[in-house]
N, C-alpha and C positions, 0 to 999 in steps of 0.2 A: 307296176302291175303288169302281169302278162296278159296277152290277148285271150279272148274267149277261145279261139282256135287252139292256142297252146294249152290252156287249162283243160279243155275237153279232151284233146288227144292225150295229154298226160294222165288224166284220170282213167281213160280207156286202156292205155298201155299198162299202167300200174295194175289195174284190175285183171288184165289178161296175162300179165307177166311177159310182155313183149316190149320191144323198143318203141319209143315214140315215133321214130321215123317209119315204122311199119304201119302206122295208122295215118291214112290220108283222107282227105275230104271225100274221095270217091269210094272209100271202103264201105261195102255193104255189111251191115251187122250180121246177118245170118249166113251169107255165102262167103264173104271174104274174111270175116273175123270169127266165123263159126260160133257166134254167141247163142247159147240156148236160153230157155225161159228163165232158169234160175240165175244165170249170169246177167241176163237182161234186168231182172229185178234188183240185183245187187248193184249193177252199174247205175241204174236209175236212181237208187237211193244215194249213192256216192255223189252223183252229179247234183242232185237236189240239195244235199247237205253242203257241199263245198262251194256251190255257185249260188246258193240261196234262191232257188227257183223251183217251181212245181212243174214237173213234166206230165204230159197226158198219159193216162193209163191205157187208153185205147190205141193200139198199134196202127189203126187206120188213119192216124193223123199225118201220115206221110213222112215219118222219120225213119226212112229205110237205110240211109247212109249217114256217115259221120258228118258230111257237109250239111245234110238236112238238119241234123241235131244242132250243129254250130249256128246255122241261120236262125233256127227257132230260139235258141238261147240269146243270140244277139238282138233279135227283135224285141225280146221281153226284158232285157237288161240294159239295152243301149241308151 
């Protein structure tokens, strides 16, 4: 089984049509990856389905970077 980091970065890369190496823990969703609201909703749905987790709908939960998202998923699936 691959790590949560590998799974999350693969899902993001696939959704955005970029290489997995282009997605780092430091990548900010809005500024570095240029994810808009529609892409964010699609990405949220993909992660929830593939990782069997519910993500917060409120962006104020502090999930600004890929690393934040990875930590959130790890805390709830670990």
